N, C-alpha and C positions, 0 to 999 in steps of 0.2 A: 503494499500500499504505499503509496506518495505520501508527502510529508501533509500534515494537516492546514486547514485555514483556522486561524484561531481569532473568533470573535469576541471581544472585549464589551463586557454589558455594562452600559450606563443607567440602567433601570427603564429601558423601553418596553411598552406592551408590544413593539413588534419583534424583538431579540430573535426570540424561538422562529418566528417568520423567517427570518433572515437564515438560520442554519436551515430550515427547512427547503427553502428557495436553493442552496446550494447542495442539500443532499440529493435534491432531485434532478442534479447534472451527474451524480454518481463521484461527486469530490466530498472529503471525509472533511468535517468540520468539528471543532469543540467551540461551546460557548464558555467562559470563565470572567469571573466579574474583572471591573474596571481595576480595581485594587492588585492584583496579580503584580508581582514583584518582577522586574525587567529581567532578571536573571532565571526566575520561572517561564517567562517568556521565552529568552532563548534556549532554553532547555527543551522545549517543544520543538525546536529548529520548523518553524511555521513556513509554509508557502507562500503565505500572503495575511496581512492583518487587518480586521474590520472592524472599526470604531462605530458601536451601535449609536441609534439615538437615543434621548432620555426627556426626560420633564423639567430637567434643571436649567438654569442660565449659568453661563461661565463667570456671571460677575455676582451669583450668591455665595453666601458664606458658608463653606462646607460643600462647594460645589463639587459632585466627582471630577477627576481628574486621571492623568494616565502620566506614566513615566516618559520623558520626552524623547530618552533613549530609543523608543520605539520605533521612531522616525528615521533612524541611523543603525538599523538592522540590516537595512541593504534588501529588504523585502518588500514588495507592493503594499500599499496602505489604503484603505478605502473608509473615508468619514461619512457616515450617514447623519444629517440633520444635527443634532447636538454634536456628533462626530466629528462634523465638519468645522462646526465653531470652535470647540475647544482645540482641534488640530489647528485653525487659523491661529487661535488667540496665543498657543504654545508655541507657534512657528514666526511670530513676531508681524501677523497682521492684525486687523481692527475688527473686534465685534462690537454692536450697539445693539441695545434694547430697541424693538421695533414698536412702531406706535401701537399696534394692536396683533393681536396673534392672527396669523393666517393659516387657517384650517380651511381644506376642500382642494378641488381641482384646481389644475392651473395647465396653461399651455407654453410649451418648453421651445424655445428657439435655438436651435443648433446652430452654434456658429464655427466650431472646430470639430467636425467629428473624427474624433480620435481618441485612443484610451478606452474607457469603457463608453464611449460614443463611436467608437469604430464601426462603420457600417450603417450609419444612420447619413441621411441625406441633409447637408446644409440648408436652413431655412432663411428665406429672405423676410425681413422685417414686416413688409406687407403681406406676407403669404402664412402669419403664424396662426391665424384664427382657421385657415384651411389646411395646411401643411405641417403645423406645430405637433410637437408629440405630447400627448395628454400624460400629466404626472399628477402627484398626490402632495400636497404640501401639509405641514403640521409644525410650527414653528414660534417661536416669539420672537427671540434674539435673531440678527441678521449680520450676515458678514458685508463690511461695506470697503474695505480693504486686503489684497491680498497679500501673504507672506512675500519676500523676495523670491525671484525664479518660478513664480505661479501664474498661471495664464487663465483666461474664462473659455471656457468652452460651450456653456451656454445660459441662457438667461430667461428670466419670463417678465410680464408685465409688472408685477412687482417686487419682483429679486433680481437684479442686474448680476448676481453672482451664484447663478443656482447651480451650475457644475463648473469644478475648476482644477486645474493639475499642475503639477511640475512633474512634466515628462520624463526630465532626466532621472529623477528620483523613485520615479512610478509612485508618486502619492497623489490621490484624487479624493473631491470631496463633493458630495451633493447635497443639496438643500434640503430637495425632496427626498420620498421614500420609494427606493425603486422596488422594494420587498411586496408592498400590497397588491391587491389584485386592480386597485384603481391605477396603478401606472402599467399598462397593458402591457408595453413593451420595457418596464423593467428587468424581467428575465433575460432578455437581449443584454442589457448593460452589465446585469452580473457574470453572463457567460462570457463577455469580452474580457471582463476583470479579471474572471477565472483563469481561462484559456488564453488568450491573446495576450496579456498583461502578466499574469502571474506563472504561467505555463503548468498548470495543474493538468492531472491526468483524471480521466473517467474510471477510476479502478475501485470506487467505492460500490461494489456489486455484492448481493447477497451470497453468492457462491465463495466469494474472497472471504466475506465475514465470516462464513460458517467453518472456513478454514482456518483461517487466523483464529476464532475463537475456541473451537475444538483443541488445537495445539494449546492453547493458553490454558483451558481448562485442565488438560490432562498434566500439564506440569504442575499448577496449583496445587491438584489436589494429591497427584503423588499415589502411593500406593495402598491409600485409606477411602474411608467410603463417606459418600455424602447423603443428606437426606432431604427430599424435596416435598413440600406440602402444595400436593396437587389438587386442583381445584376443578380442572375440564377447562379453565377461561383461557382463551389464546396467550397470555403473557406465561401463566404457569405450564403450560404444556409445550409451547415451544422452547420454552428454558429447559425444562425436562428432558427433550429430547435431544437437544444440545449436549447437555451433561452424560446423558446416555451414549450418546456418540463417541464422548471421549474417553469415558472411564466403564463403559458395559453396565456390566451386573453387580456392579460397588454402589451404583445408585438404587435407593429404595424410595418410592414415591408413598406419602401416606395422604391418601384421600379421607377425610374426614365427613361424613353425611352428619350435618347439622340441623335435622330436620327442617331445614327451611330453603331446601331446594325445590325446583320446578318438578312438575310431574314429569317420570320417568327418566329424570337427569343422573342418579345415581349409578340407577342400570346402564346408563349410556355410558358413564366415566368408564365405568369397570370395562364394558366390552371394547372400548375405544383403546384404551391402554394397557390392559392386562391381556384381551384376547386376540385383539389386532397388533399393536405395537412391542406385545410382548417384554413391557416393563415390569420389574419386581414392584407390585404395588400391594399394599395395605389397605385394604377397606374397614373402615371402622364406623359402624352405624352408634352415634353418639347422641342420636336425635333425641332421647330423653332426659339425657343430661342436660342440653341445651335448652329445650322447654321448659323444663323445670326450673332452671334460674331465671328464664324469663317470665315466669308466671306474675302476671300483677302490674309488670312494668311498663308504663307508657312515655316516659321521657326519651326521645329518638336517643341522646348521648348515652344515656344509660344502658340501653338497649346495646349500642354497637362496643360500649367497654364491657359488657357482660360477656357478649359473644367472643369477642376479645380474649378475654381471661381464659374462658372456658376453653376456646380453642387452643390456648398454649398448654392448660393443663392436657388436655385428651393428645395433643400433638407429642408433648415432653413424655408422656406417660409411655405412647407407643416406641418413641425414639430410642429411650433407654433398654427397649428390648433388644436391640440390635448392638453389634459389637463394632469396636473401632471407628465409629462416626466423627470425622471431625468438621466437617463442612454441612453448611443449608445451603440450598439454594432457592433463590428469590427471584420473580420476575419483574425486579426494578427496571421502570422505563426512564431514557431520558429525561423527559419532564420533569420527574419526581427529584433525580439529580440537581437538575438547573436551579430549581426551585429552592433545594436548600444551599444552592453559593451564590445565589443571585446578590447581583448588586443591593437591592431593596431589602435582602433578608427573606426569610419565609412569611407566606401571607399569614392573614388574619385567619385562625381554625375555625372553619364554617361548619364541618363535620371532622370526626377523627377518620383518618386515613383507614381504608379498609386492608391494609396491607398491615398485618401484625407485628407489631415491634415486641421487643423484650425476649423474643427466643433465642437469638444468638449468645446474649450473656446470660441468659437465664443456663443454657444448653452449654455454655463454653464453646460455641462453634465458631469458626471463620464463614463468613459469607462466600459463596458463588453466585455473581449477579452477572451472567453472561450477557442481559439484554440492557445493561446499563448505558448503551451509547445509543439507544434505538428509541426511535419515533414509533408509534403504534402501527403505521401503516408500512414502517421499514421491518418489523417483527412480522406481519403476517406476508412480506415478500421472504424473510428468511425460512418461515416456515414452509413455504413453497418448496423451497430450495432443498427443504429437507424431505420433499415428497409427503408432507403432511394431508390430510384429506382438507378439501376446500370447505366442506359444511362446518369443519371446526376451527379452520382460521379465520373464515368470516362471520362465527358466532358474536351475536351483539355484548356488548360489555353486561356482564350481571354482578350486583354489588357482593362485595365479600360478606355481609350480615344478610344475605339472600333475601328471602320474601318477609323478614321481619322488619325491614325499613317500607315495605309497600305495604304493609300492615299499621297504618296509624294507630294508636292506641295501643292496649295492651295484645301481646300475640295468643291468640286462642287456636285450636286445631280446627274447631269448625271454620274459622275465616281463613283458615291457610288453607283447608280443602277447598273452599268456594275460588279462592284466588288462584289455585294450581288449574284447575277447569276452565275457569275463564280467560287464564293466561294463556292456557294451550289454545283455546279458539281463536285468539289474537293472533298468535304464531301463524296458525295455519292459514287464516285468512289474508294476513301480510305476505306470506311466502306465493299464497297461489295468486295474489295480484302483482306479483313480480317486483315486490319493494322491498324486501326484507334487507337486501345489502345495500340500498340507498340510503336506510334509516340508520342512525345512530342506535338509537334504542326504540323498541316498541312493547308494551308491556303493559298489567292492570296493576290497579292500586285497589283494596279494598277499604272503603273509608268507616269510620266508627259511630254510623248512623244508620238507622232504619225508615224507611219510609213505607207509606202505605200505597198499595197497589190492587188491580184486579187481575185476576185469573182464572177463566172458566167459573165467570158467576160468582167468584169467592173472593172476599178482602183477605190481602197479604199484607205482611208487615216484615221486610226483608232489608237484608242489605243493599247498600249502592257501591257499584264498581265504579271506578272512572278509568278509562283508557288514557295512555300517555304514549306520544308518538313523535321523535325529536330527530331532525337532522342536524348533523356536526361534523366537524372534522378530526376532533380530539377530545371533544369534551368539555374543552375549557369556557367554551360559549357554545350556544344551541337555540335554534328557532322550531317554534312548534310544527309540526308537519300538516301541510295542507292536503289531508288524506281525501280521496274522492267520497263524496255523500254516499253513493251505495255500496263503498265498502264501509263505511261506518254504520250504515242502515245494517249489513249482513253481521257485523260483528255484535252489533247491541242486539238484533233481533235471537241470533245463536246463544248469545250467552243468558239473555231471558228466559229463553224458553228449554237449554240444554242443562244449565247450571240450578241444582237446587240451592235455594237460600239466597237469590238474588232477584229485585224484581225492576232496579231501574239501572241505566248506564248514563255515565257522562263522559264528554270529551274534555281534554285537559289542553286549553290554547292558551298559556302561558311560557314566555321564553325565558333562556338563560343568559345574563341576568334579567329580571331582579329574581325569578325563582331557580330554585336547583332541579335538577333532570329528575332525581329520586325526590320523593315527598318527604322522605328524613333521613 
């Protein structure tokens, strides 16, 4: 694999998107906080450095900065928005506070089609409205004078220095955001920077990742054994298959049935991984243990913490039956890693994370996290490279606490039974409509209320089920799915007629934010 592209994070909401755009070009990149030391930057031997945007002003007390030695490393540097302003400030140019924040679309006039604008047509001033390049602006401060040896590549109506460069040192700056969809040709600009300027190679492929990761796991684990908490979800499944390829039957997967799974899920996991993939799989039915611990609990956070604690107890108990276990396999993904090292620091806790903490310390195990460099879509690509079943790789995310967080109020077995049957109908109908893989998630929630209904000339007083379907790329934000009315009608009719205990169906049309995807 070639040298990485290093993204230094100044707190932008778009930093992960920069990484995604680069990874989509099959170029490996890493995000690190802007506080990273110059020695640490140098040790990574980056092929290029990108300075992200950020909400701060270079003039604000405590404004994030970077060691100016980054510009003397001899590698290409691209500053985006705040990154361009900071670069200008550190290299001897002038930045000033704009009269007002510029946010929204702008038309870019290309003056010098070079560097990251190589391949773009030069735009005459009179033709900007028709032939200019659409870009997306979001900034308060602006650059008004360039550092020595810099030149202007492009401008907009409100920004005379919208794209700049020091070609000799291969240092570039853009005031707009090339990584967002609102800059339609932004990917072309990033490709020019990566391939024409920095000479990167598109060698970050699923096959190369599998080869390198399997070798690294084999070296890390050595001759010892590892255990993996297998849920049957995409992340833990791909992690287990990678580790299995590296150490074979020295991996034991422990599947804990917490009594909060969907209909037929336990049987499906056992069949897929024990019978089909031939992994060492220990299936533990601990449903009674979980349900007893949850009895009468209605606070969402208490539910999550109880489920996490019981899982640790059960998993620890089963793992202790194995000999010479030195490692715990976890399906940690790159967004979790980024969140923990972000310049802004970890976000406010909205909900306890479904990945259970505490296990490595309690069990005195070292972690194996084979997916910690990947985004969700890349995990699926790696799974495909491992010849894993398509249906498993494209399974919609399912929360670690299971149906407990789709059952507001106390968890009860009669409500879980209704929820399982209603949820199965939703999945069947969504799949039949060809929408399952387009949706991020589609599921049911059973509400802690009953309503009056009429069935067969008789009065009923039964539970309400809500259908939730959202579209998203990574779960960080989500929009409610505009499902066809005919599909909604079929799901409602089937649930009310086929599921005993439910007489009313609602559809959730709230997006994230302000709502969360799961109800608890």
